[in-house]
C-alpha positions in Angstrom: 19.1 -27.4 -1.9 16.5 -30.0 -0.9 17.3 -32.1 2.1 16.6 -35.8 1.7 14.9 -37.0 4.9 13.9 -40.5 3.7 16.4 -41.9 6.2 16.1 -39.1 8.8 16.1 -40.1 12.5 15.8 -38.0 15.6 17.8 -40.5 17.7 20.6 -41.5 15.3 23.1 -39.0 14.1 23.4 -40.6 10.7 22.4 -43.5 8.6 25.7 -45.4 9.3 25.1 -45.3 13.1 21.6 -46.6 12.7 22.6 -49.3 10.3 25.4 -50.4 12.7 23.0 -50.6 15.6 20.4 -52.8 13.7 23.2 -55.1 12.5 24.2 -55.8 16.1 27.2 -53.5 16.3 27.3 -51.0 19.2 24.3 -52.8 20.8 25.0 -53.7 24.4 23.6 -56.8 26.2 20.9 -55.0 28.2 17.5 -56.7 27.9 14.0 -56.1 29.2 14.6 -58.6 32.0 17.3 -56.4 33.4 15.1 -53.3 33.1 12.4 -55.2 35.0 14.9 -56.1 37.7 16.1 -52.4 38.0 12.5 -51.1 38.1 12.8 -48.8 35.0 9.7 -50.3 33.4 7.6 -48.8 36.2 8.5 -45.3 35.3 9.4 -45.5 31.6 7.3 -47.8 29.5 6.7 -47.7 25.7 3.6 -48.9 23.8 4.9 -49.0 20.2 8.3 -50.5 20.8 10.5 -52.1 23.5 12.9 -49.9 25.4 15.8 -52.3 24.9 15.7 -51.5 21.2 17.3 -48.1 22.0 20.4 -49.0 23.9 23.7 -48.1 22.3 27.4 -48.4 23.0 28.3 -45.6 20.6 29.5 -42.4 22.3 28.5 -40.3 19.3 24.9 -41.6 19.5 24.8 -40.9 23.2 26.0 -37.4 22.7 23.5 -36.9 19.8 20.6 -38.0 22.0 21.6 -35.9 25.0 21.6 -32.9 22.7 18.0 -33.8 21.7 16.9 -34.4 25.2 18.6 -31.1 26.2 16.5 -29.2 23.6 13.3 -30.9 24.7 13.9 -30.1 28.4 14.8 -26.5 27.6 11.9 -26.0 25.2 8.7 -27.6 26.4 7.0 -26.6 23.2 8.9 -29.4 21.4 7.2 -32.1 23.5 3.8 -30.3 23.0 4.4 -30.2 19.2 5.4 -33.9 19.0 2.4 -34.9 21.2 0.1 -33.0 18.8 1.7 -34.8 15.8 1.2 -38.3 17.1 -2.6 -38.6 16.7 -2.4 -37.0 13.2 0.2 -39.6 12.1 -2.0 -42.3 13.7 -4.8 -41.2 11.4 -2.5 -41.4 8.4 -1.5 -44.9 9.3 -5.2 -45.9 9.9 -6.2 -44.4 6.5 -3.5 -46.4 4.7 -4.5 -49.6 6.6 -8.1 -49.1 5.5 -7.0 -48.5 1.9 -4.9 -51.7 2.0 -7.7 -53.7 3.5 -10.3 -52.4 1.1 -8.0 -52.7 -1.9 -9.2 -49.2 -2.9 -6.3 -46.9 -3.8 -8.3 -44.6 -6.1 -10.8 -43.2 -3.6 -11.3 -39.5 -4.3 -12.4 -38.7 -0.8 -9.6 -40.7 0.9 -7.0 -39.0 -1.3 -8.3 -35.6 -0.2 -8.2 -36.8 3.5 -4.6 -37.9 3.2 -3.6 -34.6 1.8 -5.4 -32.8 4.5 -3.6 -34.9 7.1 -0.2 -34.3 5.5 -0.8 -30.6 5.5 -1.9 -30.8 9.1 1.4 -32.6 10.0 3.5 -29.9 8.3 1.4 -27.1 9.8 1.7 -28.6 13.3 5.5 -29.1 13.0 6.1 -25.7 11.5 4.1 -23.9 14.2 6.1 -25.6 16.9 9.5 -25.5 15.4 9.6 -22.3 13.5 9.8 -20.0 16.6 12.6 -22.1 18.0 14.8 -22.5 14.8 17.4 -20.0 16.0 17.7 -21.4 19.5 17.8 -25.2 18.9 21.1 -26.9 19.7 20.6 -30.4 18.6 21.5 -31.5 15.1 18.3 -33.5 14.9 15.8 -30.7 15.6 17.8 -28.1 13.6 17.6 -30.5 10.5 13.9 -31.2 11.1 13.1 -27.5 11.6 15.0 -26.5 8.4 13.4 -29.3 6.3 9.8 -28.5 7.5 10.4 -24.8 6.8 11.7 -25.7 3.4 8.6 -27.8 2.6 6.1 -25.3 3.9 7.8 -22.5 2.0 8.0 -24.4 -1.3 5.9 -23.7 -4.4 4.8 -27.3 -4.4 3.3 -26.8 -0.9 1.5 -23.6 -2.0 0.1 -25.4 -5.1 -0.9 -28.3 -3.0 -2.9 -26.1 -0.6 -4.6 -24.3 -3.5 -5.4 -27.6 -5.2 -6.7 -29.1 -2.0 -8.9 -26.1 -1.4 -10.3 -26.4 -4.9 -11.0 -30.1 -4.8 -12.4 -29.9 -1.3 -14.8 -27.2 -2.4 -16.0 -29.4 -5.2 -16.8 -32.2 -2.8 -18.3 -30.0 -0.2 -20.5 -28.2 -2.8 -22.2 -31.5 -3.7 -25.8 -31.4 -2.5 -27.5 -33.8 -4.8 -27.0 -36.3 -7.6 -29.3 -36.7 -10.6 -29.8 -40.4 -11.4 -30.9 -41.7 -14.8 -32.5 -45.2 -15.0 -33.2 -47.0 -18.3 -36.1 -49.4 -18.3 -36.8 -52.5 -20.4 -40.1 -53.3 -22.2 -41.5 -54.6 -18.9 -40.5 -51.3 -17.1 -37.8 -53.0 -15.2 -34.5 -51.2 -14.5 -32.1 -52.2 -17.2 -29.2 -49.8 -16.4 -28.6 -46.8 -14.2 -26.1 -44.0 -13.9 -25.3 -40.5 -12.7 -26.6 -37.8 -15.0 -25.2 -34.8 -13.0 -23.7 -33.8 -9.7 -25.5 -30.7 -8.4 -24.7 -27.9 -6.0 -28.4 -27.7 -4.9 -30.4 -30.3 -2.9 -33.5 -31.7 -4.6 -36.9 -30.6 -3.1 -39.8 -32.8 -2.4 -42.9 -32.6 -4.6 -45.3 -32.3 -1.8 -48.2 -29.9 -2.3 -47.8 -28.4 1.1 -44.1 -27.6 0.4 -45.1 -26.0 -2.9 -47.6 -23.8 -1.1 -45.1 -22.8 1.5 -42.6 -21.9 -1.3 -45.5 -20.2 -3.2 -44.0 -21.9 -6.2 -46.2 -24.4 -8.2 -43.7 -24.7 -11.1 -42.0 -28.1 -11.6 -38.3 -28.0 -12.3 -35.3 -30.3 -12.4 -34.7 -30.2 -8.7 -38.2 -31.2 -7.7 -38.8 -34.8 -6.7 -41.9 -36.4 -7.9 -41.4 -39.8 -6.3 -38.9 -41.2 -3.7 -36.5 -43.7 -5.2 -35.5 -45.1 -1.8 -37.7 -44.6 1.3 -35.7 -42.9 4.0 -37.5 -43.8 7.2 -36.7 -45.2 10.6 -37.3 -48.8 9.6 -34.7 -48.8 6.8 -31.9 -51.3 7.7 -28.3 -50.4 8.2 -27.4 -52.6 5.3 -29.7 -50.6 3.0 -28.2 -47.3 4.1 -24.7 -48.7 3.7 -25.4 -50.0 0.3 -26.8 -46.7 -0.9 -23.9 -44.8 0.5 -21.4 -47.0 -1.2 -23.2 -46.7 -4.4 -23.1 -42.9 -4.4 -19.5 -42.8 -3.2 -18.6 -45.1 -6.1 -20.5 -42.9 -8.5 -18.7 -39.8 -7.3 -15.3 -41.4 -7.6 -16.2 -42.5 -11.1 -17.1 -39.0 -12.1 -13.9 -37.6 -10.7 -11.7 -40.6 -11.7 -9.9 -38.7 -14.5 -8.9 -35.8 -12.3 -8.1 -38.3 -9.5 -5.5 -40.0 -11.7 -3.5 -36.8 -12.0 -4.2 -36.1 -8.4 -2.7 -39.4 -7.3 0.5 -38.7 -9.1 1.0 -35.7 -6.9 0.2 -37.8 -3.8 2.6 -40.5 -4.7 5.5 -38.4 -5.9 5.3 -35.7 -3.3 3.0 -36.3 -0.4 3.7 -40.0 0.3 7.5 -39.4 0.2 7.3 -36.6 2.7 4.8 -38.3 5.0 6.7 -41.6 5.1 9.6 -40.2 6.9 7.3 -38.8 9.6 5.6 -42.1 10.0 9.0 -43.8 10.5 9.6 -41.4 13.4 6.6 -42.4 15.4 8.4 -44.9 17.7 11.3 -42.5 18.2 8.9 -39.6 19.0 7.3 -41.8 21.7 10.7 -42.6 23.2 11.7 -39.0 23.3 8.4 -37.6 24.6 8.2 -40.2 27.4 11.8 -40.0 28.2 11.6 -36.2 28.5 8.5 -36.5 30.7 10.5 -38.7 33.1 13.4 -36.3 33.2 11.2 -33.3 33.6 9.3 -34.9 36.5 12.6 -35.5 38.3 13.6 -31.9 37.7 10.3 -30.6 39.0 10.9 -32.5 42.2 14.1 -30.5 42.6 16.3 -33.5 41.8 19.6 -33.2 40.0 20.2 -34.5 36.5 23.6 -34.4 34.8 25.3 -35.0 31.5 28.0 -37.4 32.5 31.5 -37.6 31.1 32.3 -40.8 29.2 35.9 -41.9 30.0 37.7 -43.4 27.0 41.1 -44.4 28.5 39.8 -46.2 31.6 36.9 -48.3 32.8 35.1 -46.4 35.6 31.8 -45.5 37.3 32.0 -42.4 39.3 28.7 -40.8 40.4 28.3 -38.0 43.0 24.9 -37.2 44.5 23.5 -40.4 42.9 19.9 -41.4 43.7 17.4 -44.0 42.5 14.8 -42.2 40.3 12.2 -45.0 40.8 12.3 -44.4 44.5 12.4 -40.7 44.2 9.2 -40.6 42.2 7.4 -42.7 44.8 8.2 -40.8 48.0 7.6 -37.3 49.3 10.5 -37.4 51.8 13.8 -35.8 51.0 15.9 -38.2 48.9 19.2 -39.3 50.3 22.0 -39.2 47.7 25.3 -41.1 47.7 28.7 -41.1 46.0 30.0 -44.2 44.3 33.5 -44.6 42.8 34.5 -47.7 40.8 37.9 -47.6 39.1 41.3 -49.3 39.3 42.7 -46.7 41.7 40.0 -47.4 44.3 38.1 -50.6 43.6 36.2 -52.1 40.7 34.1 -54.4 42.9 32.4 -53.6 46.2 30.7 -55.8 48.7 27.9 -53.7 50.3 26.5 -54.8 53.7 24.2 -53.2 56.2 20.9 -53.5 58.0 17.8 -54.9 56.3 15.9 -52.1 54.5 18.9 -49.9 54.9 19.1 -48.9 51.3 21.4 -51.7 49.9 19.0 -52.7 47.1 18.0 -49.1 46.4 21.6 -48.0 45.7 22.4 -51.2 43.7 19.5 -50.4 41.4 20.5 -46.7 41.3 23.9 -47.7 39.9 22.2 -49.9 37.2 19.7 -47.2 36.3 22.4 -44.6 35.9 24.2 -46.9 33.5 21.0 -47.7 31.6 19.9 -44.1 31.3 23.4 -43.1 30.0 23.2 -45.8 27.3 19.7 -44.7 26.3 21.3 -41.3 25.7 19.5 -39.7 28.7 20.7 -37.5 31.5 21.8 -39.3 34.6 20.2 -39.0 38.1 23.2 -37.5 39.9 24.9 -34.1 40.6 27.9 -35.1 38.3 29.2 -38.4 36.9 31.9 -40.0 34.8 30.7 -43.4 33.5 32.3 -45.7 31.0 30.1 -47.4 28.4 29.2 -51.0 29.3 28.9 -53.8 26.8 26.3 -55.4 29.0 24.5 -55.2 32.3 24.0 -58.5 34.2 21.8 -58.7 37.3 21.3 -61.4 39.9 18.4 -60.4 42.1 16.1 -62.5 44.2 13.7 -64.4 42.0 11.0 -67.1 42.1 12.1 -68.8 38.9 10.1 -71.9 37.8 13.1 -74.2 37.5 13.8 -74.0 41.3 11.5 -77.0 41.5 14.0 -79.1 39.6 17.2 -77.6 40.8 16.3 -76.2 44.2 16.7 -72.6 45.1 20.5 -72.7 45.6 21.0 -74.7 42.4 19.0 -72.1 40.5 21.0 -69.3 41.9 24.3 -70.9 41.1 23.1 -71.7 37.5 22.2 -68.0 37.0 25.6 -66.9 38.4 27.4 -69.3 36.1 25.5 -68.0 33.1 26.8 -64.5 33.8 30.4 -65.7 33.4 29.6 -67.0 29.9 29.0 -63.4 28.7 30.7 -60.9 31.1 33.8 -58.9 30.0 35.9 -56.3 31.7 33.6 -53.6 30.1 30.4 -55.1 31.7 28.5 -54.2 34.8 27.4 -56.9 37.3 24.8 -56.2 40.0 24.2 -58.8 42.6 21.5 -58.3 45.2 21.2 -60.7 48.1 22.6 -63.5 45.9 22.9 -66.9 47.6 20.5 -66.0 50.3 18.8 -69.5 49.9 21.5 -71.3 51.8 23.4 -71.1 55.1 25.9 -68.3 55.7 28.9 -70.7 55.5 28.1 -72.2 52.1 26.9 -68.8 50.8 30.1 -67.0 51.9 32.3 -69.7 50.3 30.5 -69.6 47.0 30.3 -65.8 47.0 34.0 -65.6 47.6 34.6 -67.8 44.6 32.3 -65.6 42.5 34.0 -62.4 43.6 37.4 -63.9 42.8 36.2 -64.7 39.3 34.7 -61.3 38.8 38.0 -59.8 40.0 39.9 -61.7 37.3 37.4 -60.4 34.7 38.0 -56.9 35.9 34.4 -55.6 35.5 32.5 -53.2 37.6 30.4 -55.0 40.2 28.3 -54.1 43.2 27.4 -57.1 45.5 24.7 -56.2 48.0 24.5 -58.9 50.6 23.5 -59.8 54.2 26.7 -61.9 54.4 28.7 -59.9 56.8 31.2 -62.8 57.1 32.0 -62.3 53.4 33.5 -58.8 54.0 36.1 -60.4 56.3 37.3 -62.4 53.4 38.0 -59.5 51.0 41.7 -59.1 51.9 42.3 -62.8 51.2 40.4 -62.7 47.9 42.5 -59.7 46.8 45.7 -61.5 47.8 44.5 -64.5 45.7 43.7 -62.6 42.5 46.2 -59.7 42.6 49.2 -61.7 41.2 47.0 -62.5 38.2 46.0 -58.9 37.6 42.7 -59.1 39.4 40.7 -55.9 40.0 40.7 -54.7 43.6 37.7 -55.4 45.8 36.6 -53.3 48.8 33.6 -52.9 51.1 30.8 -50.5 51.5 28.4 -50.2 54.4 24.8 -48.9 54.4 24.8 -46.6 57.4 22.8 -46.6 60.5 22.9 -43.8 63.0 21.6 -43.9 66.5 19.5 -47.0 65.7 18.0 -45.3 62.6 18.7 -46.1 59.0 20.5 -43.2 57.3 20.5 -44.7 53.8 24.0 -43.3 53.4 26.6 -45.6 51.8 30.0 -45.3 53.4 33.3 -46.9 52.3 34.4 -48.8 55.4 34.8 -52.2 57.0 31.4 -53.6 58.2 30.7 -54.5 61.8 27.6 -56.7 61.7 27.3 -56.9 65.4 27.0 -53.1 65.7 23.9 -53.1 63.3 22.3 -56.0 65.2 23.0 -54.3 68.5 21.4 -51.0 67.3 18.3 -52.8 66.0 18.0 -54.8 69.2 18.2 -51.6 71.3 15.7 -49.9 69.1 13.1 -52.6 69.6 13.9 -53.3 73.3 15.4 -56.7 72.6 18.9 -56.2 74.1 19.7 -58.4 77.1 19.6 -55.4 79.5 16.3 -54.2 78.2 14.7 -57.7 78.4 16.0 -58.1 82.0 14.5 -54.7 82.9 11.1 -55.8 81.6 11.3 -59.1 83.4 12.0 -57.4 86.7 
């Protein structure tokens, strides 16, 4: 039974899932701005599409893609095969573009080229997929491997190869063209045409050449006068005009056979090439995504296939790390555990020393959610992460409208915009929000924002320098609990013996202890200063 791959996709399990996505269903509010804030664009960037086109809220799609990425990680030959396929498909697209631009759909030579490229596509895929057919786990690659094997093993494919060999030989055997020119009464060319296409080149009629050949007999392949002088001074326009004239003549000679040849191209080759062309953006997404995951693996870093809770909203990740940071540093990466759920807390206020890892872990949480909803493995030892209907970030920015509103006004406007879209299934990441004003005003506004997010019930990590805010958590919880608000708690970016540990600990913050440790480290405690003065 022939498999119809006209709607085939590597990243969607079926046509219905793909249609739902492009109609806006199961498509979360995660845009390129959020990816820029989280830093994913630095390590995962596409040329032929935007990464935000691939986000999904459908658990079945995520499971499908993780199977695909699993195969690609287990079998490096898959990525090699797809990388070899990309330039061939690029040549097919370029050939079709040239045909469309030139308006020439009956070029004998271009038809042969397209068939050669098509056969090259199938050969490349078959060589890469055939040895793995019995080992592949993903539905996508099993279907593709079976279909390619079916095409390569078909009578049509064998006939196509034989026909291509025959037609290619006919073209390659052309060594000369015999031209006939009719003259009028004044010996001016009246008409011209091809008399024959020959498998032998014509020979010059020079006496020296005849002597060297020891053959003084004239024949039909001996030139007695050059029609066009081929010399260094001939212009490119003259050469191009001559080449076009001969190509046109050859196509005219073979036009009849070309018509039947084109029927094969249109009914068989085009149909089976189009589905491969449609896969080009998906192939780039999978190849580059796999390269990122493989690089993390090669650095000895964990990747996991997370559970997706259906009955609760949660984010639980153990051994979580930030892949953007991990790829930049050679030092050992510090991992952390984060637990967001109704039993513990849905919102955390994270405080700690400057450059103590607050922003790193905030982005790590967002990147884990993003990678999950791309269908990729997550940078952690293990995880259970609910699907988010959107990710909303509020990071430091130099937005243009700060001139009109002022920095604080701009920050407040951006926070207000989040509340227009956020739901309990969303994720909100706030990093040093409200840093443009004094601690009293910032703490007050932040407390109001946290109370609002508590009522929404979403997962939120608020990384801040406002240690005073942490002291308000109990009162915020008391304020929102009667209305069903989600619990809020505090995290602290650790510092041990005056050094940043980058460990995130669930505890009440003590801002003075961080300041005291830093003052001691740099010799700025009162006691140290007095010693220096004495």
